[in-house]
N, CA, C and O of each residue as an XYZ file, in Angstrom:
648
protein
N     -29.023    -41.585    203.397
C     -29.656    -42.900    203.523
C     -29.626    -43.343    204.914
O     -28.649    -43.122    205.630
N     -30.708    -43.987    205.337
C     -30.783    -44.517    206.682
C     -30.629    -46.021    206.689
O     -30.868    -46.649    205.658
N     -30.252    -46.618    207.770
C     -29.963    -47.995    207.785
C     -31.174    -48.890    207.315
O     -30.978    -49.892    206.627
N     -32.323    -48.528    207.676
C     -33.526    -49.371    207.244
C     -33.728    -49.264    205.714
O     -34.437    -50.101    205.156
N     -33.169    -48.325    205.050
C     -33.333    -48.196    203.558
C     -32.398    -49.091    202.832
O     -32.569    -49.322    201.635
N     -31.360    -49.633    203.546
C     -30.350    -50.431    202.866
C     -30.922    -51.886    202.839
O     -31.090    -52.547    203.863
N     -31.176    -52.278    201.711
C     -31.820    -53.647    201.588
C     -30.719    -54.688    201.065
O     -30.892    -55.893    201.247
N     -29.729    -54.257    200.493
C     -28.657    -55.173    200.031
C     -27.403    -54.461    199.674
O     -27.449    -53.255    199.429
N     -26.320    -55.100    199.629
C     -24.995    -54.602    199.131
C     -24.601    -55.445    197.960
O     -25.115    -56.543    197.744
N     -23.679    -54.907    197.214
C     -23.248    -55.659    195.966
C     -21.762    -55.772    195.879
O     -21.066    -54.829    196.253
N     -21.266    -56.803    195.436
C     -19.832    -57.137    195.172
C     -19.718    -57.547    193.710
O     -20.335    -58.525    193.286
N     -18.954    -56.824    192.961
C     -18.716    -57.156    191.562
C     -17.398    -57.975    191.430
O     -16.342    -57.574    191.920
N     -17.514    -59.131    190.748
C     -16.422    -59.959    190.616
C     -16.588    -60.882    189.335
O     -17.693    -61.142    188.859
N     -15.467    -61.320    188.855
C     -15.537    -62.329    187.745
C     -16.226    -63.573    188.214
O     -15.963    -64.012    189.333
N     -17.092    -64.171    187.430
C     -17.822    -65.436    187.712
C     -16.766    -66.495    188.131
O     -17.040    -67.257    189.058
N     -15.623    -66.574    187.518
C     -14.635    -67.558    187.830
C     -14.192    -67.501    189.294
O     -13.630    -68.492    189.760
N     -14.391    -66.458    190.031
C     -14.034    -66.324    191.515
C     -14.975    -66.862    192.383
O     -14.637    -67.105    193.541
N     -16.255    -67.116    191.948
C     -17.291    -67.547    192.899
C     -16.917    -68.792    193.691
O     -17.119    -68.796    194.906
N     -16.378    -69.863    193.074
C     -16.036    -70.974    193.866
C     -15.038    -70.590    194.963
O     -15.155    -71.093    196.080
N     -14.111    -69.763    194.702
C     -13.090    -69.408    195.814
C     -13.792    -68.567    196.859
O     -13.483    -68.670    198.046
N     -14.750    -67.722    196.432
C     -15.541    -66.844    197.357
C     -16.373    -67.744    198.249
O     -16.454    -67.475    199.447
N     -16.969    -68.749    197.763
C     -17.692    -69.655    198.490
C     -16.906    -70.365    199.625
O     -17.369    -70.612    200.738
N     -15.648    -70.663    199.188
C     -14.802    -71.368    200.144
C     -14.064    -70.447    201.136
O     -13.936    -70.760    202.319
N     -13.599    -69.335    200.632
C     -12.779    -68.390    201.490
C     -13.382    -67.117    201.979
O     -12.881    -66.415    202.857
N     -14.592    -66.850    201.291
C     -15.326    -65.521    201.509
C     -14.642    -64.489    200.657
O     -13.647    -64.737    199.976
N     -15.269    -63.246    200.737
C     -14.815    -62.087    199.870
C     -13.594    -61.525    200.595
O     -13.680    -61.218    201.784
N     -12.448    -61.382    199.902
C     -11.196    -60.866    200.505
C     -10.873    -59.461    200.070
O     -11.157    -59.013    198.959
N     -10.270    -58.811    201.009
C      -9.693    -57.453    200.591
C      -8.673    -57.674    199.494
O      -8.229    -58.793    199.237
N      -8.300    -56.526    198.830
C      -7.320    -56.562    197.757
C      -6.008    -57.169    198.343
O      -5.424    -58.061    197.728
N      -5.579    -56.724    199.443
C      -4.308    -57.273    200.057
C      -4.368    -58.766    200.298
O      -3.402    -59.471    200.007
N      -5.461    -59.261    200.816
C      -5.574    -60.719    201.099
C      -5.772    -61.453    199.900
O      -5.337    -62.604    199.865
N      -6.392    -60.951    198.851
C      -6.671    -61.640    197.626
C      -5.369    -61.859    196.886
O      -5.287    -62.802    196.099
N      -4.386    -61.078    197.082
C      -3.098    -61.300    196.393
C      -2.496    -62.655    196.678
O      -1.722    -63.189    195.883
N      -2.882    -63.237    197.886
C      -2.391    -64.594    198.221
C      -3.142    -65.807    197.701
O      -2.781    -66.964    197.912
N      -4.240    -65.445    196.990
C      -5.139    -66.554    196.411
C      -5.219    -66.390    194.979
O      -5.290    -65.244    194.533
N      -5.217    -67.424    194.165
C      -5.339    -67.407    192.733
C      -6.753    -66.898    192.395
O      -7.743    -67.482    192.835
N      -6.844    -65.781    191.591
C      -8.091    -65.225    191.312
C      -8.011    -64.439    190.045
O      -6.924    -64.090    189.585
N      -9.117    -64.167    189.496
C      -9.215    -63.243    188.318
C      -9.554    -61.854    188.894
O     -10.291    -61.742    189.875
N      -9.001    -60.798    188.265
C      -9.192    -59.549    188.810
C     -10.044    -58.657    187.865
O      -9.997    -58.790    186.642
N     -10.796    -57.775    188.472
C     -11.692    -56.847    187.650
C     -11.153    -55.413    187.976
O     -11.760    -54.415    187.586
N     -10.093    -55.344    188.643
C      -9.618    -53.926    188.991
C      -9.107    -53.151    187.894
O      -8.574    -53.725    186.944
N      -9.218    -51.910    187.934
C      -8.532    -51.051    186.903
C      -7.242    -50.466    187.552
O      -7.302    -49.807    188.590
N      -6.096    -50.726    186.916
C      -4.868    -50.350    187.521
C      -4.773    -48.912    187.972
O      -4.251    -48.652    189.056
N      -5.251    -47.976    187.194
C      -5.098    -46.654    187.573
C      -5.901    -46.337    188.840
O      -5.493    -45.501    189.646
N      -7.071    -47.025    189.012
C      -7.906    -46.844    190.301
C      -7.099    -47.565    191.483
O      -7.045    -47.035    192.593
N      -6.504    -48.729    191.225
C      -5.772    -49.403    192.234
C      -4.573    -48.599    192.704
O      -4.253    -48.637    193.892
N      -3.885    -47.857    191.806
C      -2.753    -47.067    192.078
C      -3.204    -45.918    193.009
O      -2.427    -45.519    193.876
N      -4.423    -45.376    192.862
C      -4.937    -44.321    193.777
C      -5.345    -44.941    195.087
O      -5.098    -44.354    196.141
N      -5.976    -46.137    195.061
C      -6.464    -46.783    196.290
C      -5.204    -47.135    197.118
O      -5.314    -47.160    198.344
N      -4.121    -47.384    196.589
C      -2.896    -47.795    197.383
C      -2.444    -46.605    198.291
O      -1.758    -46.839    199.285
N      -2.801    -45.393    197.980
C      -2.456    -44.239    198.630
C      -3.419    -43.828    199.781
O      -3.095    -43.021    200.652
N      -4.615    -44.439    199.718
C      -5.652    -43.967    200.666
C      -5.587    -44.601    202.100
O      -5.460    -45.822    202.187
N      -5.657    -43.933    203.072
C      -5.730    -44.413    204.496
C      -7.130    -43.911    204.994
O      -7.527    -42.748    204.919
N      -7.788    -44.941    205.496
C      -9.100    -44.692    206.107
C      -8.928    -44.073    207.492
O      -8.021    -44.488    208.213
N      -9.685    -43.176    207.873
C      -9.619    -42.614    209.293
C      -9.641    -43.850    210.226
O     -10.499    -44.726    210.118
N      -8.641    -43.872    211.154
C      -8.448    -44.939    212.099
C      -7.142    -45.692    211.717
O      -6.660    -46.511    212.499
N      -6.577    -45.421    210.534
C      -5.241    -45.929    210.300
C      -5.085    -47.047    209.337
O      -3.965    -47.339    208.918
N      -6.150    -47.687    208.964
C      -6.032    -48.837    207.976
C      -6.039    -48.303    206.544
O      -6.686    -47.310    206.211
N      -5.258    -49.046    205.696
C      -5.209    -48.725    204.311
C      -6.390    -49.191    203.587
O      -6.955    -50.228    203.934
N      -6.816    -48.454    202.553
C      -8.038    -48.858    201.842
C      -7.950    -50.225    201.242
O      -8.974    -50.896    201.110
N      -6.829    -50.652    200.888
C      -6.605    -51.955    200.253
C      -6.837    -53.191    201.278
O      -6.970    -54.347    200.875
N      -6.872    -52.828    202.625
C      -7.272    -53.830    203.558
C      -8.737    -53.986    203.766
O      -9.174    -54.748    204.628
N      -9.513    -53.265    202.978
C     -11.004    -53.375    203.109
C     -11.544    -54.061    201.903
O     -10.910    -54.050    200.847
N     -12.725    -54.673    202.028
C     -13.508    -55.164    200.999
C     -14.453    -54.105    200.587
O     -15.197    -53.550    201.395
N     -14.417    -53.803    199.223
C     -15.292    -52.718    198.761
C     -16.623    -53.275    198.271
O     -16.667    -54.074    197.335
N     -17.652    -52.866    198.883
C     -19.022    -53.293    198.567
C     -19.785    -52.108    198.025
O     -19.623    -51.000    198.535
N     -20.588    -52.290    197.037
C     -21.339    -51.149    196.543
C     -22.777    -51.140    197.002
O     -23.380    -52.203    197.146
N     -23.360    -49.937    197.244
C     -24.675    -49.899    197.545
C     -25.531    -50.057    196.304
O     -26.661    -50.538    196.382
N     -25.019    -49.672    195.206
C     -25.682    -49.827    193.893
C     -24.610    -50.331    192.909
O     -23.633    -49.614    192.693
N     -24.733    -51.488    192.319
C     -23.762    -52.069    191.401
C     -23.891    -51.410    190.003
O     -23.012    -51.616    189.167
N     -24.886    -50.677    189.741
C     -24.911    -49.851    188.491
C     -24.180    -48.636    188.707
O     -24.746    -47.586    189.011
N     -22.893    -48.751    188.554
C     -22.012    -47.630    188.837
C     -20.882    -47.461    187.775
O     -20.769    -48.309    186.889
N     -20.092    -46.453    187.835
C     -19.128    -46.212    186.860
C     -18.139    -47.406    186.582
O     -17.673    -47.582    185.456
N     -17.829    -48.239    187.677
C     -16.914    -49.405    187.409
C     -17.682    -50.410    186.493
O     -17.133    -50.882    185.497
N     -18.927    -50.720    186.836
C     -19.690    -51.580    185.968
C     -19.750    -51.109    184.561
O     -19.540    -51.862    183.609
N     -20.059    -49.776    184.440
C     -20.066    -49.231    183.067
C     -18.847    -49.450    182.314
O     -18.847    -49.895    181.166
N     -17.731    -49.112    183.015
C     -16.378    -49.403    182.241
C     -16.137    -50.777    181.932
O     -15.397    -51.012    180.977
N     -16.669    -51.792    182.622
C     -16.545    -53.180    182.404
C     -17.626    -53.842    181.599
O     -17.663    -55.070    181.515
N     -18.554    -53.031    180.972
C     -19.706    -53.594    180.351
C     -19.337    -54.541    179.208
O     -20.129    -55.436    178.911
N     -18.168    -54.395    178.540
C     -17.802    -55.296    177.509
C     -17.591    -56.696    178.063
O     -17.701    -57.680    177.331
N     -17.281    -56.792    179.383
C     -17.009    -58.109    179.962
C     -18.226    -58.732    180.713
O     -18.091    -59.526    181.644
N     -19.422    -58.305    180.229
C     -20.689    -58.661    181.045
C     -20.888    -60.179    180.998
O     -21.652    -60.672    181.827
N     -20.289    -60.948    180.130
C     -20.490    -62.384    180.189
C     -19.588    -63.064    181.237
O     -19.865    -64.180    181.679
N     -18.559    -62.402    181.603
C     -17.594    -62.895    182.608
C     -17.780    -62.405    184.018
O     -17.148    -62.903    184.951
N     -18.684    -61.388    184.180
C     -18.796    -60.787    185.507
C     -20.208    -61.075    186.135
O     -21.197    -61.278    185.430
N     -20.232    -61.080    187.427
C     -21.438    -61.162    188.146
C     -21.464    -60.211    189.309
O     -20.424    -59.683    189.701
N     -22.591    -59.990    189.849
C     -22.868    -59.128    191.064
C     -23.359    -60.011    192.143
O     -24.412    -60.631    191.994
N     -22.624    -60.106    193.265
C     -23.092    -60.854    194.319
C     -23.946    -59.982    195.329
O     -23.514    -58.926    195.792
N     -25.049    -60.446    195.600
C     -25.905    -59.769    196.618
C     -25.458    -60.123    198.028
O     -25.452    -61.301    198.386
N     -25.082    -59.136    198.842
C     -24.585    -59.377    200.166
C     -25.567    -58.769    201.198
O     -26.144    -57.699    201.004
N     -25.706    -59.472    202.228
C     -26.614    -59.156    203.311
C     -26.270    -57.717    203.890
O     -25.108    -57.451    204.198
N     -27.246    -56.840    204.026
C     -26.994    -55.484    204.492
C     -26.513    -55.544    205.955
O     -25.971    -54.566    206.470
N     -26.719    -56.720    206.636
C     -26.176    -56.893    208.068
C     -24.760    -56.611    208.145
O     -24.280    -56.270    209.226
N     -24.040    -56.717    207.109
C     -22.527    -56.437    207.080
C     -22.303    -54.974    207.619
O     -21.253    -54.698    208.198
N     -23.247    -54.085    207.436
C     -23.031    -52.711    207.731
C     -22.962    -52.573    209.303
O     -22.480    -51.567    209.825
N     -23.446    -53.585    210.002
C     -23.513    -53.519    211.495
C     -22.259    -54.141    212.183
O     -22.128    -54.149    213.407
N     -21.365    -54.650    211.334
C     -20.145    -55.177    211.864
C     -19.144    -54.185    212.373
O     -19.200    -53.049    211.902
N     -18.262    -54.459    213.249
C     -17.192    -53.530    213.694
C     -16.307    -53.118    212.513
O     -16.140    -53.878    211.559
N     -15.742    -51.907    212.585
C     -14.765    -51.471    211.648
C     -15.226    -51.292    210.198
O     -14.401    -51.233    209.287
N     -16.558    -51.205    209.981
C     -17.094    -50.980    208.700
C     -17.140    -49.390    208.460
O     -17.486    -48.632    209.366
N     -16.816    -48.987    207.341
C     -16.903    -47.500    207.092
C     -17.583    -47.343    205.740
O     -17.590    -48.248    204.906
N     -18.164    -46.138    205.554
C     -18.897    -45.767    204.381
C     -18.256    -44.602    203.741
O     -17.822    -43.679    204.431
N     -18.175    -44.602    202.438
C     -17.685    -43.392    201.789
C     -18.793    -42.696    200.986
O     -19.721    -43.374    200.544
N     -18.742    -41.466    200.795
C     -19.798    -40.785    199.979
C     -19.584    -40.776    198.475
O     -20.379    -40.205    197.728
N     -18.532    -41.396    198.046
C     -18.132    -41.501    196.619
C     -17.141    -42.510    196.434
O     -16.830    -43.186    197.415
N     -16.555    -42.734    195.250
C     -15.536    -43.679    195.087
C     -14.401    -43.488    196.140
O     -13.766    -42.436    196.216
N     -14.194    -44.501    196.900
C     -13.154    -44.385    197.959
C     -11.843    -43.963    197.585
O     -11.112    -43.464    198.442
N     -11.436    -44.111    196.342
C     -10.112    -43.671    195.834
C     -10.090    -42.204    195.540
O      -8.995    -41.678    195.339
N     -11.209    -41.469    195.492
C     -11.223    -40.116    195.234
C     -10.602    -39.269    196.363
O     -10.818    -39.495    197.553
N      -9.848    -38.318    195.922
C      -9.249    -37.419    197.050
C     -10.335    -36.629    197.805
O     -10.053    -35.997    198.823
N     -11.491    -36.669    197.330
C     -12.620    -35.877    197.911
C     -13.478    -36.683    198.727
O     -14.411    -36.170    199.345
N     -13.208    -38.013    198.776
C     -14.082    -39.009    199.532
C     -14.154    -38.721    201.015
O     -13.121    -38.445    201.626
N     -15.298    -38.772    201.605
C     -15.533    -38.672    203.039
C     -15.841    -39.982    203.572
O     -16.641    -40.708    202.981
N     -15.228    -40.369    204.721
C     -15.451    -41.711    205.252
C     -16.046    -41.490    206.678
O     -15.585    -40.657    207.457
N     -17.128    -42.318    206.963
C     -17.713    -42.323    208.222
C     -17.968    -43.771    208.657
O     -18.237    -44.659    207.848
N     -17.870    -43.957    209.973
C     -18.169    -45.296    210.568
C     -19.574    -45.652    210.345
O     -20.451    -44.805    210.511
N     -19.856    -46.889    209.967
C     -21.180    -47.406    209.799
C     -21.711    -48.027    211.112
O     -20.912    -48.398    211.973
N     -22.945    -48.137    211.267
C     -23.953    -47.768    210.374
C     -24.383    -46.332    210.322
O     -25.013    -45.900    209.357
N     -24.051    -45.590    211.347
C     -24.415    -44.175    211.355
C     -23.881    -43.411    210.227
O     -24.500    -42.429    209.816
N     -22.775    -43.788    209.691
C     -22.195    -43.055    208.535
C     -23.065    -43.108    207.215
O     -22.796    -42.358    206.276
N     -24.033    -43.941    207.163
C     -24.892    -43.911    206.023
C     -25.513    -42.636    205.693
O     -26.006    -42.425    204.585
N     -25.497    -41.709    206.718
C     -26.131    -40.403    206.600
C     -25.365    -39.675    205.460
O     -25.974    -38.794    204.852
N     -24.161    -39.948    205.138
C     -23.450    -39.213    204.150
C     -23.760    -39.713    202.732
O     -23.278    -39.159    201.744
N     -24.575    -40.772    202.658
C     -24.843    -41.489    201.463
C     -26.211    -41.047    200.846
O     -27.233    -41.108    201.529
N     -26.230    -40.623    199.616
C     -27.547    -40.317    198.997
C     -28.105    -41.645    198.621
O     -27.380    -42.566    198.247
N     -29.513    -41.745    198.732
C     -30.216    -42.961    198.321
C     -30.062    -43.189    196.962
O     -30.533    -42.351    196.193
N     -29.406    -44.312    196.451
C     -29.239    -44.582    195.059
C     -30.531    -44.953    194.367
O     -30.530    -45.028    193.138
N     -31.599    -45.185    195.034
C     -32.909    -45.536    194.517
C     -33.865    -44.203    194.508
O     -35.061    -44.299    194.234
N     -33.321    -43.109    194.790
C     -34.089    -41.888    194.780
C     -34.748    -41.655    193.507
O     -34.084    -41.438    192.493
N     -36.091    -41.690    193.504
C     -36.928    -41.663    192.210
C     -36.628    -40.295    191.433
O     -36.713    -40.296    190.205
N     -36.316    -39.255    192.048
C     -36.045    -38.020    191.400
C     -34.663    -38.153    190.625
O     -34.509    -37.680    189.499
N     -33.768    -38.767    191.248
C     -32.447    -38.936    190.633
C     -31.468    -37.794    190.691
O     -30.321    -37.923    190.264
N     -31.907    -36.705    191.206
C     -31.077    -35.463    191.229
C     -29.969    -35.708    192.242
O     -28.838    -35.283    192.009
N     -30.236    -36.351    193.315
C     -29.243    -36.544    194.363
C     -28.438    -37.843    194.296
O     -27.545    -38.111    195.100
N     -28.804    -38.611    193.310
C     -28.340    -40.021    193.220
C     -26.848    -40.015    192.854
O     -26.411    -39.429    191.863
N     -26.053    -40.750    193.778
C     -24.693    -41.005    193.451
C     -24.571    -42.562    193.381
O     -24.941    -43.267    194.320
N     -24.080    -43.028    192.325
C     -23.976    -44.469    192.131
C     -22.593    -45.029    192.534
O     -22.258    -46.184    192.271
N     -21.830    -44.165    193.173
C     -20.478    -44.700    193.470
C     -20.345    -44.930    195.001
O     -19.249    -45.191    195.496
N     -21.422    -44.835    195.708
C     -21.416    -44.916    197.137
C     -20.808    -46.409    197.524
O     -21.306    -47.423    197.033
N     -19.780    -46.457    198.370
C     -19.133    -47.651    198.642
C     -19.164    -47.927    200.134
O     -18.845    -47.028    200.911
N     -19.538    -49.147    200.583
C     -19.340    -49.566    201.947
C     -18.015    -50.290    201.990
O     -17.816    -51.288    201.298
N     -17.121    -49.791    202.796
C     -15.769    -50.391    202.913
C     -15.818    -51.210    204.248
O     -15.935    -50.646    205.336
N     -15.727    -52.502    204.118
C     -15.723    -53.370    205.268
C     -14.406    -53.812    205.601
O     -13.753    -54.432    204.761
N     -13.916    -53.547    206.797
C     -12.600    -53.804    207.315
C     -12.453    -55.262    207.699
O     -13.415    -55.889    208.143
N     -11.286    -55.793    207.534
C     -10.943    -57.078    207.944
C     -10.748    -57.099    209.492
O      -9.949    -56.319    210.011
N     -11.443    -57.950    210.203
C     -11.260    -58.038    211.632
C     -10.604    -59.407    211.850
O     -11.207    -60.401    211.445
N      -9.480    -59.532    212.426
C      -8.806    -60.800    212.532
C      -9.611    -61.884    213.352
O      -9.283    -63.063    213.220
N     -10.569    -61.566    214.129
C     -11.336    -62.592    214.789
C     -12.270    -63.265    213.915
O     -12.814    -64.304    214.290
N     -12.524    -62.706    212.661
C     -13.392    -63.286    211.722
C     -12.519    -63.982    210.638
O     -11.431    -63.498    210.328
N     -12.970    -65.049    210.097
C     -12.227    -65.687    209.019
C     -12.749    -65.383    207.635
O     -11.959    -65.377    206.691
N     -14.075    -65.123    207.451
C     -14.620    -64.902    206.228
C     -15.439    -63.659    206.229
O     -15.694    -63.047    207.266
N     -15.845    -63.297    205.051
C     -16.742    -62.127    204.916
C     -17.750    -62.354    203.839
O     -17.450    -62.776    202.722
N     -19.037    -62.036    204.250
C     -20.050    -62.145    203.219
C     -20.240    -63.364    202.593
O     -20.490    -63.344    201.388
N     -20.162    -64.551    203.247
C     -20.328    -65.864    202.640
C     -21.626    -65.958    201.848
O     -22.708    -65.803    202.413
N     -21.531    -66.203    200.577
C     -22.696    -66.331    199.800
C     -23.601    -67.494    200.179
O     -24.825    -67.372    200.164
N     -22.947    -68.693    200.539
C     -23.751    -69.778    200.744
C     -24.710    -69.698    201.943
O     -25.759    -70.342    201.929
N     -24.385    -68.961    202.923
C     -25.262    -68.811    204.028
C     -25.744    -67.338    204.277
O     -26.548    -67.083    205.174
N     -25.241    -66.416    203.478
C     -25.596    -64.998    203.599
C     -25.529    -64.365    204.951
O     -26.313    -63.482    205.298
N     -24.574    -64.839    205.702
C     -24.363    -64.236    206.912
C     -23.112    -63.411    206.958
O     -22.105    -63.832    206.389
N     -23.104    -62.260    207.598
C     -21.855    -61.512    207.597
C     -20.778    -61.952    208.437
O     -20.868    -61.974    209.664
N     -19.633    -62.346    207.713
C     -18.532    -62.722    208.419
C     -17.321    -62.009    207.702
O     -17.408    -61.782    206.495
N     -16.254    -61.669    208.373
C     -15.090    -61.154    207.780
C     -13.965    -62.174    207.913
O     -12.849    -61.924    207.459
């Protein structure tokens, strides 16, 4: 996938979290622990994520996980909760921020490859590939928290902040 092909990113969250996201932004797993929220995480996946270090030294749980395609295995596993969940459309400009990395599959996988964005998008298969043979719906953009930013992906103004 090339940068110009990326038209949007997705964040899956319980609808009940939207007011907090509008106020505080989208938070990494570690930062969200300090804020009252509903979780959509699967414990077995979070256990694996806790062990992952992104090249450069940060832990995966310090990143906000955005999807290139929200129709992915996580959404499939949560389909019974469809009335409680929403997918937030995030500006693709996030990919151009510092410390953003891309993975070629679910970032908790022991086989995941991580590359710095936006150039790292080259490891991602286009999820809108009409043939579908090369489609991977688990491609994740992992956006790191940069202390100079206060928020990330604010929905109300659709500008990339961390």
